[in-house]
C-alpha positions in Angstrom: 85.5 94.1 -162.6 82.3 92.4 -163.3 79.2 94.6 -164.1 76.0 94.0 -163.9 73.7 96.0 -165.9 71.1 98.1 -164.3 68.0 95.6 -163.8 70.3 93.0 -162.5 72.8 95.4 -160.1 68.7 97.2 -159.0 67.9 93.4 -158.3 70.6 92.7 -156.3 69.7 96.0 -154.2 66.2 95.6 -154.1 67.1 92.0 -152.7 69.0 93.2 -150.3 66.7 96.0 -148.7 64.3 93.9 -148.5 65.8 91.5 -146.4 67.9 94.7 -144.6 63.9 96.0 -144.1 62.9 92.2 -142.9 65.8 93.1 -140.4 64.9 96.8 -139.8 61.2 95.6 -139.2 62.3 92.9 -136.5 64.3 95.2 -134.9 61.6 98.0 -135.1 58.5 96.7 -134.1 59.6 94.6 -130.9 61.8 97.9 -129.8 58.1 100.0 -130.5 56.6 97.3 -128.0 59.2 97.6 -125.5 59.1 100.9 -125.4 55.4 102.6 -126.3 54.6 106.0 -127.7 56.7 108.0 -125.2 59.7 105.8 -125.3 59.8 106.2 -128.9 59.3 109.7 -128.7 62.9 109.6 -127.0 64.1 107.6 -130.0 62.7 109.0 -132.5 63.8 112.9 -131.1 67.4 111.2 -131.0 67.3 110.3 -135.2 65.6 113.8 -135.8 69.1 115.1 -133.8 70.9 112.1 -136.5 69.8 111.9 -139.4 70.3 115.9 -141.0 74.1 115.7 -140.0 73.9 112.2 -141.3 71.9 112.5 -144.4 74.4 115.9 -145.2 77.6 114.4 -144.9 76.7 110.5 -146.6 73.9 110.5 -148.2 75.4 112.6 -151.9 79.0 111.3 -150.4 78.0 107.0 -151.8 76.6 108.8 -155.6 79.4 111.2 -155.7 81.6 108.5 -156.2 79.6 106.5 -157.7 79.4 109.1 -160.8 82.5 109.6 -160.7 84.3 106.5 -160.7 81.3 105.5 -163.3 82.4 108.3 -165.3 86.5 107.4 -165.2 85.9 103.9 -166.5 83.5 105.3 -169.3 86.6 107.6 -170.3 89.4 105.1 -170.1 90.9 106.4 -166.7 91.6 103.2 -165.5 94.2 104.9 -162.9 92.2 107.9 -161.3 89.4 104.6 -159.9 91.5 103.7 -156.6 92.4 107.3 -156.0 89.3 108.4 -156.4 88.7 106.3 -153.3 91.5 107.1 -151.2 91.0 110.7 -151.6 87.1 110.4 -150.6 88.5 108.7 -147.1 90.5 111.1 -146.7 88.5 114.4 -147.0 84.6 112.4 -145.5 86.3 110.7 -142.4 87.7 114.3 -141.4 83.9 115.7 -142.1 82.3 112.3 -140.2 84.6 112.8 -137.4 83.4 116.5 -137.0 79.5 115.3 -137.6 79.7 112.8 -134.6 80.9 115.5 -132.4 78.4 117.7 -133.4 75.5 115.5 -132.6 77.3 114.3 -129.2 77.7 117.8 -128.3 74.5 119.0 -129.3 72.9 115.6 -127.7 71.6 117.8 -124.3 70.6 121.4 -125.3 68.7 119.8 -128.7 66.8 117.3 -126.5 66.3 119.8 -123.3 65.1 122.9 -125.7 64.1 121.5 -129.1 62.3 118.0 -129.0 61.1 118.8 -125.3 62.4 115.5 -124.1 65.2 116.6 -121.5 65.8 113.3 -121.4 65.9 112.4 -124.3 69.6 113.2 -124.7 71.9 109.9 -123.9 70.4 108.8 -127.1 71.4 111.0 -129.1 75.1 110.6 -127.7 74.8 107.3 -128.3 73.9 107.6 -131.8 76.4 110.0 -132.7 79.4 107.9 -133.7 77.8 106.8 -136.3 78.4 109.2 -138.8 81.9 108.6 -138.8 81.1 104.9 -139.7 78.4 106.1 -142.0 81.1 108.1 -144.2 83.4 105.1 -144.5 80.7 102.8 -145.5 79.1 105.7 -148.4 82.9 105.6 -149.8 83.1 101.7 -150.1 79.7 101.5 -151.5 79.8 104.3 -153.9 83.3 102.9 -154.8 81.9 99.6 -156.6 78.7 100.9 -157.3 80.9 102.9 -159.8 82.3 99.9 -161.1 78.3 98.8 -161.3 79.0 96.0 -158.9 75.8 96.2 -156.5 77.2 93.3 -154.1 79.3 94.5 -151.4 76.9 97.1 -150.8 73.7 94.5 -151.0 75.8 92.2 -148.0 77.2 94.6 -145.6 74.1 96.6 -146.1 72.8 92.7 -144.5 75.8 93.0 -142.1 74.5 96.0 -140.6 70.6 95.0 -140.0 71.9 91.8 -138.7 73.9 93.4 -135.7 70.9 95.8 -135.7 68.6 93.4 -134.6 70.9 91.1 -132.4 72.4 94.1 -130.3 70.0 96.4 -130.0 67.0 94.1 -128.9 69.1 92.6 -126.8 71.1 95.7 -125.5 67.3 97.7 -125.0 65.4 94.6 -123.3 68.7 94.2 -121.2 68.4 97.3 -119.7 64.6 97.4 -119.5 64.9 94.7 -117.1 67.6 96.1 -115.3 66.9 99.7 -115.3 67.5 100.7 -111.4 70.7 99.5 -111.8 72.0 101.7 -114.9 69.1 104.6 -112.9 72.4 104.7 -110.4 74.5 105.6 -113.4 72.7 108.3 -115.1 71.0 110.6 -112.1 69.8 113.4 -114.3 67.6 110.6 -116.6 64.2 110.0 -114.1 62.8 108.0 -117.5 63.7 104.5 -117.7 62.4 104.6 -121.0 65.0 106.8 -122.2 67.5 104.4 -120.6 65.8 101.6 -122.9 65.5 104.0 -126.4 69.2 105.0 -125.5 70.1 101.1 -125.4 68.2 100.6 -128.6 70.0 103.2 -130.3 73.1 102.4 -129.7 72.3 99.0 -131.5 72.1 101.6 -134.8 75.5 102.7 -134.0 76.9 98.8 -133.2 75.4 97.6 -136.9 76.7 100.7 -138.5 79.9 99.6 -137.2 79.4 96.3 -138.3 79.5 97.7 -142.0 83.0 99.4 -141.6 84.3 95.7 -140.1 82.9 94.2 -143.4 84.7 96.5 -145.9 87.5 96.1 -144.3 87.9 92.2 -145.0 86.7 92.8 -147.9 89.4 95.5 -149.4 92.0 92.1 -148.3 91.3 91.5 -151.7 92.2 93.6 -154.6 90.0 94.5 -157.3 92.0 93.6 -160.7 91.8 97.2 -162.9 91.2 96.9 -166.6 94.3 98.3 -168.8 94.7 101.9 -169.4 93.4 103.2 -172.6 93.5 107.1 -171.0 96.4 107.7 -168.7 95.2 110.9 -167.8 95.5 110.9 -163.8 93.6 113.6 -161.8 94.8 115.2 -159.1 94.2 115.5 -155.3 92.2 119.0 -155.9 90.6 118.2 -159.0 88.9 114.7 -157.2 88.5 116.6 -154.5 86.5 120.0 -155.9 84.2 117.1 -157.8 83.5 114.9 -155.6 82.2 118.0 -153.1 80.8 120.1 -156.2 78.4 116.7 -156.3 78.0 115.4 -153.3 77.4 118.6 -151.1 74.1 119.7 -153.0 72.8 115.7 -152.8 73.5 116.0 -149.1 71.5 119.2 -148.6 69.0 117.6 -150.4 68.9 115.0 -148.0 69.0 117.2 -145.2 66.5 119.1 -146.2 64.4 115.4 -146.6 65.1 114.9 -143.1 63.9 118.7 -142.0 60.4 116.6 -143.0 60.8 114.8 -139.7 62.1 117.9 -137.5 58.7 119.6 -139.1 56.7 116.2 -138.0 58.4 116.4 -134.0 58.3 120.3 -133.6 54.5 120.9 -135.5 53.3 117.7 -134.3 54.1 118.1 -130.9 53.3 122.2 -130.6 50.2 121.8 -133.0 48.2 118.7 -131.6 46.8 120.7 -128.2 45.2 121.9 -131.3 43.1 119.5 -131.9 40.9 117.8 -130.0 40.9 114.3 -129.6 38.0 112.5 -127.9 40.1 109.5 -126.0 43.0 110.1 -124.4 45.0 106.5 -123.8 44.5 104.9 -119.9 47.8 105.8 -118.0 48.8 108.7 -120.5 48.5 112.4 -119.0 47.3 115.4 -120.9 51.2 116.4 -120.8 52.7 113.5 -122.2 49.6 113.0 -125.0 51.5 115.6 -128.0 54.8 113.2 -127.2 52.3 109.9 -127.6 51.0 111.2 -131.0 54.5 112.4 -132.3 55.9 109.0 -131.5 53.5 107.0 -132.6 53.2 108.8 -135.8 57.1 108.7 -136.1 57.6 104.6 -134.5 54.5 103.4 -136.4 53.0 104.6 -139.3 56.2 106.4 -141.0 58.1 103.1 -140.3 55.4 101.4 -142.5 55.4 104.0 -144.9 59.4 103.9 -145.8 59.2 99.9 -145.7 58.7 100.3 -150.2 60.5 102.9 -150.7 63.6 101.9 -149.1 63.8 99.0 -151.5 62.8 101.1 -154.3 65.8 104.0 -153.0 67.6 101.1 -154.9 66.7 102.2 -158.1 68.4 105.0 -157.7 72.0 103.5 -156.9 71.0 101.1 -160.0 70.5 103.4 -162.2 73.1 105.7 -161.7 76.2 104.5 -163.1 73.9 103.6 -166.0 72.9 107.1 -166.9 75.7 108.8 -166.2 77.6 106.1 -169.1 75.1 106.6 -171.3 74.7 110.6 -170.6 78.7 110.7 -171.2 78.5 108.8 -174.5 75.7 111.2 -175.5 73.5 108.2 -176.4 69.9 109.3 -176.2 68.9 105.1 -177.0 69.9 104.7 -174.0 68.9 107.4 -171.6 65.2 107.1 -173.3 65.1 103.2 -172.6 67.0 103.3 -168.8 65.2 106.2 -167.9 61.7 104.4 -168.5 62.7 100.9 -167.3 63.9 102.6 -163.9 60.4 104.7 -163.1 58.5 101.7 -164.9 60.1 99.2 -162.1 59.8 101.5 -159.4 55.5 102.5 -160.3 55.1 98.5 -160.8 56.2 97.9 -157.3 54.9 100.6 -155.6 51.4 100.8 -156.7 50.2 97.4 -155.9 52.4 97.8 -151.9 50.4 100.8 -152.2 47.1 100.1 -152.4 47.5 97.3 -150.7 48.6 98.3 -147.4 46.1 101.4 -147.6 42.9 99.1 -147.8 44.9 96.7 -145.2 46.5 99.2 -142.9 44.0 98.1 -139.9 45.3 95.0 -140.4 48.9 94.7 -141.2 49.1 97.3 -137.5 47.1 94.9 -135.4 49.4 92.2 -136.9 52.5 93.9 -136.3 52.0 96.1 -133.5 49.7 93.6 -131.3 50.9 95.3 -128.7 50.4 98.7 -128.6 47.3 98.6 -129.7 46.1 102.2 -128.5 49.2 103.8 -130.4 48.0 101.5 -134.0 44.4 102.3 -133.5 45.8 106.0 -133.7 47.5 105.1 -137.0 45.4 103.5 -138.9 43.9 106.5 -141.1 47.2 108.7 -141.2 48.6 105.2 -143.1 46.5 105.0 -145.3 46.7 108.8 -146.6 50.7 108.9 -146.8 50.5 105.8 -149.1 49.7 108.6 -152.5 52.7 109.8 -150.9 54.5 106.6 -150.3 54.2 105.7 -154.6 55.9 109.7 -155.6 58.4 109.0 -153.1 59.4 105.7 -154.6 59.3 107.0 -158.1 61.0 110.0 -156.9 64.1 108.1 -155.8 65.4 107.1 -159.3 64.3 111.1 -160.9 66.9 112.3 -158.2 69.6 109.6 -159.2 69.2 110.6 -162.6 69.0 114.3 -162.1 72.4 113.8 -160.7 73.9 111.2 -163.1 73.6 114.1 -166.2 75.6 116.6 -164.0 72.3 118.4 -162.5 73.3 117.3 -158.1 71.9 121.1 -156.8 68.2 120.6 -158.7 67.0 118.0 -156.4 68.5 120.4 -153.2 66.4 123.2 -154.4 63.2 120.9 -154.9 63.2 119.3 -151.7 63.1 123.0 -150.6 60.4 123.8 -151.9 58.8 120.0 -150.5 59.6 121.3 -147.4 57.9 124.4 -147.5 54.9 122.5 -148.9 55.3 120.4 -145.5 55.9 122.8 -143.4 52.8 125.0 -143.9 50.8 122.1 -143.9 51.4 120.7 -140.8 50.9 124.3 -139.5 47.3 124.1 -141.4 46.4 120.9 -141.0 47.2 119.4 -137.8 44.7 121.7 -135.4 42.6 121.0 -137.7 42.4 117.6 -138.9 45.0 116.2 -136.3 47.9 113.3 -137.4 45.7 113.0 -140.2 46.5 116.4 -141.3 50.4 115.7 -140.9 49.9 112.4 -143.2 47.8 114.4 -145.7 50.9 117.4 -146.0 53.3 114.2 -146.6 51.8 113.0 -149.6 51.4 116.5 -151.0 54.6 117.3 -150.4 55.7 114.5 -152.2 53.9 114.7 -155.1 55.0 117.8 -155.6 58.3 117.0 -155.6 58.4 114.2 -158.0 55.8 116.2 -160.6 58.7 118.9 -161.0 61.8 116.9 -160.3 60.7 114.6 -163.3 59.9 117.6 -165.3 63.2 119.3 -165.5 64.7 115.9 -166.2 62.9 114.9 -169.0 63.5 118.7 -170.1 67.5 118.3 -169.4 67.6 115.4 -170.9 65.0 115.7 -173.6 63.9 112.4 -172.1 60.0 110.9 -174.4 59.2 108.2 -173.1 55.5 106.4 -173.6 53.1 106.3 -170.8 51.1 103.9 -171.6 53.0 101.3 -169.8 52.0 103.2 -166.8 48.2 103.6 -167.6 48.0 100.1 -167.0 50.5 99.9 -164.5 47.4 102.1 -162.4 44.8 100.1 -164.1 46.2 97.0 -162.5 47.2 98.8 -159.3 43.0 99.8 -159.1 41.6 96.0 -160.3 44.4 94.7 -157.6 42.9 97.1 -155.1 39.2 95.8 -155.7 40.6 92.2 -154.9 41.8 92.7 -152.1 38.5 94.8 -150.5 36.8 92.2 -151.8 39.1 89.4 -149.9 39.3 91.7 -146.6 35.7 92.2 -146.5 35.3 87.9 -146.8 37.4 87.4 -144.1 36.9 89.4 -141.5 33.0 88.6 -142.1 34.3 85.4 -141.2 36.1 86.7 -137.9 39.8 86.0 -139.5 42.3 86.9 -137.5 44.8 89.7 -139.2 47.5 87.3 -140.7 45.1 85.2 -142.5 43.0 88.4 -143.5 46.4 89.7 -145.1 47.8 86.9 -146.4 44.6 85.9 -148.2 43.8 89.7 -149.6 47.7 89.9 -150.6 47.2 86.7 -152.5 44.2 87.8 -154.1 45.3 91.1 -155.0 48.3 90.2 -156.3 46.9 87.7 -158.4 44.5 89.9 -159.9 47.7 92.6 -160.3 49.4 90.2 -162.3 47.0 89.1 -164.5 45.9 92.7 -165.0 49.5 93.7 -166.3 50.0 90.4 -168.4 46.6 91.2 -170.0 47.4 95.4 -170.1 50.2 95.8 -170.5 51.8 92.3 -172.6 53.8 94.1 -175.2 55.3 96.4 -172.6 56.6 93.9 -170.2 59.7 94.7 -172.3 60.8 97.1 -168.7 60.9 94.4 -166.9 63.0 91.7 -168.3 65.7 93.6 -169.9 68.8 91.6 -170.8 71.6 92.6 -172.2 
């Protein structure tokens, strides 16, 4: 079993996440341009039903399998590795099948009564099989991640992204062009955009099936296990108990995380009428406007907001087996160094991205969503507000993984409940006062609370003491990055440069100043970046 250290494994996963997100952007941006704000409300509403159940059944599963596999490797109990994999498949394939069934049968009542989009039931039904496929994929990814082999996860993410782009966009475009033909098969659907959204979301389901097929092909190649050091074999009941004990709290915390999407759907659509917008876009009625605002916010602002966290999320996957092994071996030095490295790497990536995206939010949205100018204009200020929350979310992912690695899998769930309460309260109070900007502000405050509480608990439990000076230098360098990017943007705008040219010039200027500032102010701490074994 060829292992990678934390940084190498994380780099592999982050590169794959960048590719997956690039493919996701190639899917989501043209999809938004095809569907528009109202059409994206059908798409996003289906995701709002799908994601909590998907998160419950898959999010905790991957990390639970990874932690248990890493633990048994550390203790030399190699006979248990394949048994863990088989047991997880038996238990969670059944759970995934149940989840898919629940979504399928809840599609109509949820769309009619909760989402306020009766025509959106087909999109929710189309995505239901992805829960089962996701469970199978999560077990396989956790199995390889626990052995510190991140290539299978990376390659499967790429395969998933390719299928999503090709199948999703083709299906959505084909149905849009032949909508009258498909409407004959669904007489209870009156909005053509609902059919197109369902076709697009079917591409997501097919992409999850593509990942399953990838692991079926990979399973042909058997992994040679090392010589047995400890011949203790765990029973099916023991493995099941530990898997569920670790997976369930993490899954529930992931459900709570995805409840923020449901909160946005209910509160934005329900509360936005309390805020007076001066200009309602042409072609959008007053009745459709709340769905237009929600669809724009979820389909544009939150899509861009999630780009960087989805990459730094891979740091959590990379750090989990490393922290597990250090914790099981009572290696405090390794705990401190790897914790510092994970958090520094996350902040090193997140801070300049947040600063740059905040300054260039108007140009970024104009470039990405040029065909949806009204939706993009609505999201410029919310995206700026979301950037602080993005940094907090990027740092929260590795902290949650490290909490699970030291046996505190239930803690993130409790923290996420606190964050959800903050989000709900913030939306109810701020949306009537600030419109969609209030939803963005409550999201940032929510993730700030989550990061502070989770970091304090982890540091205290693991007795971690890290240097603060590298993080201060990242903050300082981020300010320098922002200043350079703002000056470059101002010069480019005065010379009537296109959004793309403005983005490129500002990114190069800000990125250059950031790297120089890091090297000058943080030279003695660069050990956190290129750690070698």
